[in-house]
PyMOL CGO cylinders between C-alpha atoms (Angstrom):
from pymol import cmd
from pymol.cgo import CYLINDER

trace = [
    CYLINDER, 0.03, -0.01, 0.00, 2.90, 2.40, 0.71, 0.3, 1, 1, 1, 1, 1, 1,
    CYLINDER, 2.90, 2.40, 0.71, 4.16, 2.19, -2.88, 0.3, 1, 1, 1, 1, 1, 1,
    CYLINDER, 4.16, 2.19, -2.88, 0.86, 3.44, -4.23, 0.3, 1, 1, 1, 1, 1, 1,
    CYLINDER, 0.86, 3.44, -4.23, 1.20, 6.81, -2.49, 0.3, 1, 1, 1, 1, 1, 1,
    CYLINDER, 1.20, 6.81, -2.49, 4.81, 7.37, -3.41, 0.3, 1, 1, 1, 1, 1, 1,
    CYLINDER, 4.81, 7.37, -3.41, 5.18, 10.26, -5.84, 0.3, 1, 1, 1, 1, 1, 1,
    CYLINDER, 5.18, 10.26, -5.84, 6.95, 9.71, -9.16, 0.3, 1, 1, 1, 1, 1, 1,
    CYLINDER, 6.95, 9.71, -9.16, 9.49, 12.28, -10.24, 0.3, 1, 1, 1, 1, 1, 1,
    CYLINDER, 9.49, 12.28, -10.24, 10.20, 12.76, -13.90, 0.3, 1, 1, 1, 1, 1, 1,
    CYLINDER, 10.20, 12.76, -13.90, 13.05, 13.90, -16.18, 0.3, 1, 1, 1, 1, 1, 1,
    CYLINDER, 13.05, 13.90, -16.18, 11.84, 16.18, -18.96, 0.3, 1, 1, 1, 1, 1, 1,
    CYLINDER, 11.84, 16.18, -18.96, 13.30, 16.73, -22.37, 0.3, 1, 1, 1, 1, 1, 1,
    CYLINDER, 13.30, 16.73, -22.37, 12.27, 18.66, -25.50, 0.3, 1, 1, 1, 1, 1, 1,
    CYLINDER, 12.27, 18.66, -25.50, 13.79, 17.79, -28.88, 0.3, 1, 1, 1, 1, 1, 1,
    CYLINDER, 13.79, 17.79, -28.88, 13.56, 19.82, -32.08, 0.3, 1, 1, 1, 1, 1, 1,
    CYLINDER, 13.56, 19.82, -32.08, 13.42, 17.59, -35.16, 0.3, 1, 1, 1, 1, 1, 1,
    CYLINDER, 13.42, 17.59, -35.16, 12.39, 17.79, -38.75, 0.3, 1, 1, 1, 1, 1, 1,
    CYLINDER, 12.39, 17.79, -38.75, 8.86, 16.58, -39.36, 0.3, 1, 1, 1, 1, 1, 1,
    CYLINDER, 8.86, 16.58, -39.36, 10.10, 13.81, -41.63, 0.3, 1, 1, 1, 1, 1, 1,
    CYLINDER, 10.10, 13.81, -41.63, 12.07, 12.36, -38.71, 0.3, 1, 1, 1, 1, 1, 1,
    CYLINDER, 12.07, 12.36, -38.71, 9.40, 12.83, -36.00, 0.3, 1, 1, 1, 1, 1, 1,
    CYLINDER, 9.40, 12.83, -36.00, 8.06, 9.32, -36.08, 0.3, 1, 1, 1, 1, 1, 1,
    CYLINDER, 8.06, 9.32, -36.08, 11.52, 7.77, -35.85, 0.3, 1, 1, 1, 1, 1, 1,
    CYLINDER, 11.52, 7.77, -35.85, 12.47, 10.05, -32.98, 0.3, 1, 1, 1, 1, 1, 1,
    CYLINDER, 12.47, 10.05, -32.98, 9.26, 9.27, -31.10, 0.3, 1, 1, 1, 1, 1, 1,
    CYLINDER, 9.26, 9.27, -31.10, 9.75, 5.49, -31.59, 0.3, 1, 1, 1, 1, 1, 1,
    CYLINDER, 9.75, 5.49, -31.59, 13.33, 5.63, -30.50, 0.3, 1, 1, 1, 1, 1, 1,
    CYLINDER, 13.33, 5.63, -30.50, 12.67, 7.69, -27.39, 0.3, 1, 1, 1, 1, 1, 1,
    CYLINDER, 12.67, 7.69, -27.39, 9.75, 5.52, -26.37, 0.3, 1, 1, 1, 1, 1, 1,
    CYLINDER, 9.75, 5.52, -26.37, 12.16, 2.58, -26.54, 0.3, 1, 1, 1, 1, 1, 1,
    CYLINDER, 12.16, 2.58, -26.54, 14.43, 4.55, -24.20, 0.3, 1, 1, 1, 1, 1, 1,
    CYLINDER, 14.43, 4.55, -24.20, 11.62, 4.83, -21.68, 0.3, 1, 1, 1, 1, 1, 1,
    CYLINDER, 11.62, 4.83, -21.68, 10.49, 8.37, -22.57, 0.3, 1, 1, 1, 1, 1, 1,
    CYLINDER, 10.49, 8.37, -22.57, 6.80, 9.20, -22.93, 0.3, 1, 1, 1, 1, 1, 1,
    CYLINDER, 6.80, 9.20, -22.93, 5.59, 11.86, -25.36, 0.3, 1, 1, 1, 1, 1, 1,
    CYLINDER, 5.59, 11.86, -25.36, 3.88, 14.74, -23.53, 0.3, 1, 1, 1, 1, 1, 1,
    CYLINDER, 3.88, 14.74, -23.53, 3.53, 17.32, -26.28, 0.3, 1, 1, 1, 1, 1, 1,
    CYLINDER, 3.53, 17.32, -26.28, 4.25, 17.93, -29.96, 0.3, 1, 1, 1, 1, 1, 1,
    CYLINDER, 4.25, 17.93, -29.96, 4.10, 21.40, -31.47, 0.3, 1, 1, 1, 1, 1, 1,
    CYLINDER, 4.10, 21.40, -31.47, 5.43, 23.27, -34.44, 0.3, 1, 1, 1, 1, 1, 1,
    CYLINDER, 5.43, 23.27, -34.44, 8.85, 24.84, -33.84, 0.3, 1, 1, 1, 1, 1, 1,
    CYLINDER, 8.85, 24.84, -33.84, 9.10, 28.62, -33.91, 0.3, 1, 1, 1, 1, 1, 1,
    CYLINDER, 9.10, 28.62, -33.91, 10.34, 30.19, -37.13, 0.3, 1, 1, 1, 1, 1, 1,
    CYLINDER, 10.34, 30.19, -37.13, 10.26, 26.93, -38.98, 0.3, 1, 1, 1, 1, 1, 1,
    CYLINDER, 10.26, 26.93, -38.98, 7.84, 25.33, -41.39, 0.3, 1, 1, 1, 1, 1, 1,
    CYLINDER, 7.84, 25.33, -41.39, 9.39, 21.85, -41.36, 0.3, 1, 1, 1, 1, 1, 1,
    CYLINDER, 9.39, 21.85, -41.36, 10.44, 21.33, -37.74, 0.3, 1, 1, 1, 1, 1, 1,
    CYLINDER, 10.44, 21.33, -37.74, 8.58, 20.28, -34.58, 0.3, 1, 1, 1, 1, 1, 1,
    CYLINDER, 8.58, 20.28, -34.58, 9.40, 20.33, -30.89, 0.3, 1, 1, 1, 1, 1, 1,
    CYLINDER, 9.40, 20.33, -30.89, 8.58, 17.04, -29.24, 0.3, 1, 1, 1, 1, 1, 1,
    CYLINDER, 8.58, 17.04, -29.24, 8.42, 17.03, -25.44, 0.3, 1, 1, 1, 1, 1, 1,
    CYLINDER, 8.42, 17.03, -25.44, 9.05, 13.87, -23.39, 0.3, 1, 1, 1, 1, 1, 1,
    CYLINDER, 9.05, 13.87, -23.39, 9.01, 12.78, -19.76, 0.3, 1, 1, 1, 1, 1, 1,
    CYLINDER, 9.01, 12.78, -19.76, 10.56, 9.73, -18.11, 0.3, 1, 1, 1, 1, 1, 1,
    CYLINDER, 10.56, 9.73, -18.11, 10.60, 8.32, -14.61, 0.3, 1, 1, 1, 1, 1, 1,
    CYLINDER, 10.60, 8.32, -14.61, 13.81, 9.54, -12.92, 0.3, 1, 1, 1, 1, 1, 1,
    CYLINDER, 13.81, 9.54, -12.92, 14.29, 6.19, -11.23, 0.3, 1, 1, 1, 1, 1, 1,
    CYLINDER, 14.29, 6.19, -11.23, 14.09, 4.09, -14.41, 0.3, 1, 1, 1, 1, 1, 1,
    CYLINDER, 14.09, 4.09, -14.41, 16.23, 0.97, -14.29, 0.3, 1, 1, 1, 1, 1, 1,
    CYLINDER, 16.23, 0.97, -14.29, 19.46, 1.03, -16.32, 0.3, 1, 1, 1, 1, 1, 1,
    CYLINDER, 19.46, 1.03, -16.32, 19.33, 4.80, -16.64, 0.3, 1, 1, 1, 1, 1, 1,
    CYLINDER, 19.33, 4.80, -16.64, 23.06, 5.31, -17.31, 0.3, 1, 1, 1, 1, 1, 1,
    CYLINDER, 23.06, 5.31, -17.31, 23.06, 2.67, -20.07, 0.3, 1, 1, 1, 1, 1, 1,
    CYLINDER, 23.06, 2.67, -20.07, 19.94, 4.17, -21.56, 0.3, 1, 1, 1, 1, 1, 1,
    CYLINDER, 19.94, 4.17, -21.56, 21.55, 7.63, -21.56, 0.3, 1, 1, 1, 1, 1, 1,
    CYLINDER, 21.55, 7.63, -21.56, 24.57, 6.21, -23.45, 0.3, 1, 1, 1, 1, 1, 1,
    CYLINDER, 24.57, 6.21, -23.45, 22.27, 4.54, -25.95, 0.3, 1, 1, 1, 1, 1, 1,
    CYLINDER, 22.27, 4.54, -25.95, 20.30, 7.80, -26.25, 0.3, 1, 1, 1, 1, 1, 1,
    CYLINDER, 20.30, 7.80, -26.25, 23.48, 9.60, -27.38, 0.3, 1, 1, 1, 1, 1, 1,
    CYLINDER, 23.48, 9.60, -27.38, 24.13, 6.87, -29.99, 0.3, 1, 1, 1, 1, 1, 1,
    CYLINDER, 24.13, 6.87, -29.99, 20.48, 7.04, -31.17, 0.3, 1, 1, 1, 1, 1, 1,
    CYLINDER, 20.48, 7.04, -31.17, 20.65, 10.83, -31.44, 0.3, 1, 1, 1, 1, 1, 1,
    CYLINDER, 20.65, 10.83, -31.44, 23.85, 10.57, -33.56, 0.3, 1, 1, 1, 1, 1, 1,
    CYLINDER, 23.85, 10.57, -33.56, 22.21, 7.88, -35.73, 0.3, 1, 1, 1, 1, 1, 1,
    CYLINDER, 22.21, 7.88, -35.73, 19.07, 10.04, -36.24, 0.3, 1, 1, 1, 1, 1, 1,
    CYLINDER, 19.07, 10.04, -36.24, 21.24, 12.93, -37.25, 0.3, 1, 1, 1, 1, 1, 1,
    CYLINDER, 21.24, 12.93, -37.25, 23.17, 10.78, -39.75, 0.3, 1, 1, 1, 1, 1, 1,
    CYLINDER, 23.17, 10.78, -39.75, 19.91, 9.37, -41.16, 0.3, 1, 1, 1, 1, 1, 1,
    CYLINDER, 19.91, 9.37, -41.16, 18.56, 12.89, -41.58, 0.3, 1, 1, 1, 1, 1, 1,
    CYLINDER, 18.56, 12.89, -41.58, 21.69, 14.00, -43.41, 0.3, 1, 1, 1, 1, 1, 1,
    CYLINDER, 21.69, 14.00, -43.41, 21.60, 10.92, -45.71, 0.3, 1, 1, 1, 1, 1, 1,
    CYLINDER, 21.60, 10.92, -45.71, 17.94, 11.51, -46.40, 0.3, 1, 1, 1, 1, 1, 1,
    CYLINDER, 17.94, 11.51, -46.40, 18.68, 15.17, -47.30, 0.3, 1, 1, 1, 1, 1, 1,
    CYLINDER, 18.68, 15.17, -47.30, 21.61, 14.09, -49.51, 0.3, 1, 1, 1, 1, 1, 1,
    CYLINDER, 21.61, 14.09, -49.51, 19.30, 11.68, -51.35, 0.3, 1, 1, 1, 1, 1, 1,
    CYLINDER, 19.30, 11.68, -51.35, 16.78, 14.47, -51.83, 0.3, 1, 1, 1, 1, 1, 1,
    CYLINDER, 16.78, 14.47, -51.83, 19.35, 16.91, -53.16, 0.3, 1, 1, 1, 1, 1, 1,
    CYLINDER, 19.35, 16.91, -53.16, 21.28, 14.47, -55.30, 0.3, 1, 1, 1, 1, 1, 1,
    CYLINDER, 21.28, 14.47, -55.30, 21.94, 15.91, -58.78, 0.3, 1, 1, 1, 1, 1, 1,
    CYLINDER, 21.94, 15.91, -58.78, 20.34, 19.27, -58.12, 0.3, 1, 1, 1, 1, 1, 1,
    CYLINDER, 20.34, 19.27, -58.12, 23.51, 21.36, -58.45, 0.3, 1, 1, 1, 1, 1, 1,
    CYLINDER, 23.51, 21.36, -58.45, 24.64, 19.83, -61.73, 0.3, 1, 1, 1, 1, 1, 1,
    CYLINDER, 24.64, 19.83, -61.73, 21.09, 20.02, -63.19, 0.3, 1, 1, 1, 1, 1, 1,
    CYLINDER, 21.09, 20.02, -63.19, 20.57, 23.61, -62.16, 0.3, 1, 1, 1, 1, 1, 1,
    CYLINDER, 20.57, 23.61, -62.16, 24.00, 24.66, -63.47, 0.3, 1, 1, 1, 1, 1, 1,
    CYLINDER, 24.00, 24.66, -63.47, 23.36, 23.10, -66.87, 0.3, 1, 1, 1, 1, 1, 1,
    CYLINDER, 23.36, 23.10, -66.87, 19.86, 24.63, -66.94, 0.3, 1, 1, 1, 1, 1, 1,
    CYLINDER, 19.86, 24.63, -66.94, 21.22, 28.11, -66.19, 0.3, 1, 1, 1, 1, 1, 1,
    CYLINDER, 21.22, 28.11, -66.19, 23.76, 27.80, -69.01, 0.3, 1, 1, 1, 1, 1, 1,
    CYLINDER, 23.76, 27.80, -69.01, 20.85, 26.77, -71.31, 0.3, 1, 1, 1, 1, 1, 1,
    CYLINDER, 20.85, 26.77, -71.31, 18.73, 29.71, -70.18, 0.3, 1, 1, 1, 1, 1, 1,
    CYLINDER, 18.73, 29.71, -70.18, 21.56, 32.13, -70.79, 0.3, 1, 1, 1, 1, 1, 1,
    CYLINDER, 21.56, 32.13, -70.79, 22.14, 30.72, -74.25, 0.3, 1, 1, 1, 1, 1, 1,
    CYLINDER, 22.14, 30.72, -74.25, 18.43, 31.01, -75.01, 0.3, 1, 1, 1, 1, 1, 1,
    CYLINDER, 18.43, 31.01, -75.01, 18.49, 34.57, -73.75, 0.3, 1, 1, 1, 1, 1, 1,
    CYLINDER, 18.49, 34.57, -73.75, 21.45, 35.36, -76.02, 0.3, 1, 1, 1, 1, 1, 1,
    CYLINDER, 21.45, 35.36, -76.02, 19.50, 34.05, -78.97, 0.3, 1, 1, 1, 1, 1, 1,
    CYLINDER, 19.50, 34.05, -78.97, 16.46, 36.09, -78.05, 0.3, 1, 1, 1, 1, 1, 1,
    CYLINDER, 16.46, 36.09, -78.05, 18.61, 39.19, -77.73, 0.3, 1, 1, 1, 1, 1, 1,
    CYLINDER, 18.61, 39.19, -77.73, 20.06, 38.61, -81.18, 0.3, 1, 1, 1, 1, 1, 1,
    CYLINDER, 20.06, 38.61, -81.18, 16.62, 38.36, -82.70, 0.3, 1, 1, 1, 1, 1, 1,
    CYLINDER, 16.62, 38.36, -82.70, 15.17, 41.38, -80.86, 0.3, 1, 1, 1, 1, 1, 1,
    CYLINDER, 15.17, 41.38, -80.86, 18.08, 43.84, -80.87, 0.3, 1, 1, 1, 1, 1, 1,
    CYLINDER, 18.08, 43.84, -80.87, 20.09, 43.20, -83.99, 0.3, 1, 1, 1, 1, 1, 1,
    CYLINDER, 20.09, 43.20, -83.99, 18.68, 43.69, -87.46, 0.3, 1, 1, 1, 1, 1, 1,
    CYLINDER, 18.68, 43.69, -87.46, 19.24, 41.54, -90.49, 0.3, 1, 1, 1, 1, 1, 1,
    CYLINDER, 19.24, 41.54, -90.49, 18.19, 38.13, -91.68, 0.3, 1, 1, 1, 1, 1, 1,
    CYLINDER, 18.19, 38.13, -91.68, 21.55, 36.60, -90.59, 0.3, 1, 1, 1, 1, 1, 1,
    CYLINDER, 21.55, 36.60, -90.59, 21.03, 37.69, -87.01, 0.3, 1, 1, 1, 1, 1, 1,
    CYLINDER, 21.03, 37.69, -87.01, 17.45, 36.42, -87.11, 0.3, 1, 1, 1, 1, 1, 1,
    CYLINDER, 17.45, 36.42, -87.11, 18.51, 32.95, -88.25, 0.3, 1, 1, 1, 1, 1, 1,
    CYLINDER, 18.51, 32.95, -88.25, 21.49, 32.93, -85.92, 0.3, 1, 1, 1, 1, 1, 1,
    CYLINDER, 21.49, 32.93, -85.92, 19.33, 34.05, -82.95, 0.3, 1, 1, 1, 1, 1, 1,
    CYLINDER, 19.33, 34.05, -82.95, 16.76, 31.35, -83.64, 0.3, 1, 1, 1, 1, 1, 1,
    CYLINDER, 16.76, 31.35, -83.64, 19.49, 28.74, -83.90, 0.3, 1, 1, 1, 1, 1, 1,
    CYLINDER, 19.49, 28.74, -83.90, 21.12, 29.95, -80.67, 0.3, 1, 1, 1, 1, 1, 1,
    CYLINDER, 21.12, 29.95, -80.67, 17.71, 29.85, -78.95, 0.3, 1, 1, 1, 1, 1, 1,
    CYLINDER, 17.71, 29.85, -78.95, 17.09, 26.28, -80.06, 0.3, 1, 1, 1, 1, 1, 1,
    CYLINDER, 17.09, 26.28, -80.06, 20.54, 25.34, -78.78, 0.3, 1, 1, 1, 1, 1, 1,
    CYLINDER, 20.54, 25.34, -78.78, 19.67, 27.04, -75.46, 0.3, 1, 1, 1, 1, 1, 1,
    CYLINDER, 19.67, 27.04, -75.46, 16.46, 24.97, -75.18, 0.3, 1, 1, 1, 1, 1, 1,
    CYLINDER, 16.46, 24.97, -75.18, 18.42, 21.86, -75.93, 0.3, 1, 1, 1, 1, 1, 1,
    CYLINDER, 18.42, 21.86, -75.93, 20.92, 22.68, -73.16, 0.3, 1, 1, 1, 1, 1, 1,
    CYLINDER, 20.92, 22.68, -73.16, 18.13, 23.21, -70.70, 0.3, 1, 1, 1, 1, 1, 1,
    CYLINDER, 18.13, 23.21, -70.70, 16.71, 19.77, -71.58, 0.3, 1, 1, 1, 1, 1, 1,
    CYLINDER, 16.71, 19.77, -71.58, 20.19, 18.42, -71.16, 0.3, 1, 1, 1, 1, 1, 1,
    CYLINDER, 20.19, 18.42, -71.16, 20.16, 19.87, -67.67, 0.3, 1, 1, 1, 1, 1, 1,
    CYLINDER, 20.16, 19.87, -67.67, 17.15, 17.74, -66.80, 0.3, 1, 1, 1, 1, 1, 1,
    CYLINDER, 17.15, 17.74, -66.80, 18.90, 14.64, -68.21, 0.3, 1, 1, 1, 1, 1, 1,
    CYLINDER, 18.90, 14.64, -68.21, 22.12, 15.49, -66.34, 0.3, 1, 1, 1, 1, 1, 1,
    CYLINDER, 22.12, 15.49, -66.34, 20.14, 15.87, -63.09, 0.3, 1, 1, 1, 1, 1, 1,
    CYLINDER, 20.14, 15.87, -63.09, 18.46, 12.47, -63.56, 0.3, 1, 1, 1, 1, 1, 1,
    CYLINDER, 18.46, 12.47, -63.56, 21.72, 10.75, -64.37, 0.3, 1, 1, 1, 1, 1, 1,
    CYLINDER, 21.72, 10.75, -64.37, 23.72, 12.24, -61.47, 0.3, 1, 1, 1, 1, 1, 1,
    CYLINDER, 23.72, 12.24, -61.47, 20.80, 11.61, -59.08, 0.3, 1, 1, 1, 1, 1, 1,
    CYLINDER, 20.80, 11.61, -59.08, 20.60, 7.94, -60.10, 0.3, 1, 1, 1, 1, 1, 1,
    CYLINDER, 20.60, 7.94, -60.10, 24.36, 7.56, -59.69, 0.3, 1, 1, 1, 1, 1, 1,
    CYLINDER, 24.36, 7.56, -59.69, 24.38, 9.22, -56.24, 0.3, 1, 1, 1, 1, 1, 1,
    CYLINDER, 24.38, 9.22, -56.24, 21.34, 7.30, -55.07, 0.3, 1, 1, 1, 1, 1, 1,
    CYLINDER, 21.34, 7.30, -55.07, 23.04, 3.98, -55.85, 0.3, 1, 1, 1, 1, 1, 1,
    CYLINDER, 23.04, 3.98, -55.85, 25.87, 5.08, -53.52, 0.3, 1, 1, 1, 1, 1, 1,
    CYLINDER, 25.87, 5.08, -53.52, 23.68, 6.63, -50.81, 0.3, 1, 1, 1, 1, 1, 1,
    CYLINDER, 23.68, 6.63, -50.81, 20.96, 3.99, -50.53, 0.3, 1, 1, 1, 1, 1, 1,
    CYLINDER, 20.96, 3.99, -50.53, 23.21, 1.25, -49.09, 0.3, 1, 1, 1, 1, 1, 1,
    CYLINDER, 23.21, 1.25, -49.09, 24.60, 3.75, -46.58, 0.3, 1, 1, 1, 1, 1, 1,
    CYLINDER, 24.60, 3.75, -46.58, 21.13, 4.80, -45.60, 0.3, 1, 1, 1, 1, 1, 1,
    CYLINDER, 21.13, 4.80, -45.60, 19.95, 1.20, -45.17, 0.3, 1, 1, 1, 1, 1, 1,
    CYLINDER, 19.95, 1.20, -45.17, 23.04, 0.30, -43.12, 0.3, 1, 1, 1, 1, 1, 1,
    CYLINDER, 23.04, 0.30, -43.12, 22.41, 3.28, -40.81, 0.3, 1, 1, 1, 1, 1, 1,
    CYLINDER, 22.41, 3.28, -40.81, 18.79, 2.35, -40.56, 0.3, 1, 1, 1, 1, 1, 1,
    CYLINDER, 18.79, 2.35, -40.56, 19.73, -1.20, -39.49, 0.3, 1, 1, 1, 1, 1, 1,
    CYLINDER, 19.73, -1.20, -39.49, 22.14, 0.29, -36.88, 0.3, 1, 1, 1, 1, 1, 1,
    CYLINDER, 22.14, 0.29, -36.88, 19.36, 2.57, -35.66, 0.3, 1, 1, 1, 1, 1, 1,
    CYLINDER, 19.36, 2.57, -35.66, 16.96, -0.38, -35.34, 0.3, 1, 1, 1, 1, 1, 1,
    CYLINDER, 16.96, -0.38, -35.34, 19.50, -2.42, -33.35, 0.3, 1, 1, 1, 1, 1, 1,
    CYLINDER, 19.50, -2.42, -33.35, 20.04, 0.50, -30.95, 0.3, 1, 1, 1, 1, 1, 1,
    CYLINDER, 20.04, 0.50, -30.95, 16.26, 0.82, -30.46, 0.3, 1, 1, 1, 1, 1, 1,
    CYLINDER, 16.26, 0.82, -30.46, 15.92, -2.95, -29.77, 0.3, 1, 1, 1, 1, 1, 1,
    CYLINDER, 15.92, -2.95, -29.77, 18.77, -2.76, -27.25, 0.3, 1, 1, 1, 1, 1, 1,
    CYLINDER, 18.77, -2.76, -27.25, 17.14, 0.26, -25.61, 0.3, 1, 1, 1, 1, 1, 1,
    CYLINDER, 17.14, 0.26, -25.61, 13.77, -1.48, -25.48, 0.3, 1, 1, 1, 1, 1, 1,
    CYLINDER, 13.77, -1.48, -25.48, 15.29, -4.48, -23.68, 0.3, 1, 1, 1, 1, 1, 1,
    CYLINDER, 15.29, -4.48, -23.68, 17.00, -2.22, -21.10, 0.3, 1, 1, 1, 1, 1, 1,
    CYLINDER, 17.00, -2.22, -21.10, 13.93, -0.08, -20.42, 0.3, 1, 1, 1, 1, 1, 1,
    CYLINDER, 13.93, -0.08, -20.42, 11.60, -3.01, -19.70, 0.3, 1, 1, 1, 1, 1, 1,
]
cmd.load_cgo(trace, "trace")
C-alpha cells in the first residue's frame, strides 16, 4: 500500500526535429523509456517540430539508456543527413546546366530582338534552339547524377537504418 502513495518524479526533455524524422524520434525515445507529452510546431520553422518527453527519474538502467540515447541521437542525425543528400542528389549539376541553357536562349532572343538583319534572325533562332536543348540536357544530367548518387547513398542509408533499429531494440530491452 505504501508504494501506491509514493510520488513519481520525472526527467523532462524537449527535442527539435524535422517533421520527416518525428516518427523515428518518437519510436526511439519511447524505446528509451520516454513518454511523449506534447508535440508542437517549432518557432520560425515550417518543417520542424518540438517534441516534449518525460521519463521516470528512477528508471532501471538509466546510465546505459543515456549512453544509448547519445548513440540514437547521432544515428538519427546521420539518417537525416543521408535523407537530405538523397533528396538533393543531382540538383546542383542540373541547375548549373539549366542556367547555361537559359543564358544561351536569352542570347539568342537578344540577337533576334536587338540586331537587325536576316543573318542575325537565323543565328538568334538557332542559338535559342541550342539554349532549349541545353536546358533539356540539364534535366537529363540531373536524372543521371541523381541515379548515380542514389546507388551510392541507398546502401549507406539502409546500413544506418539497421544500426538505428538495433540500438532501439537494445534500448527496449534495457527499459523493460
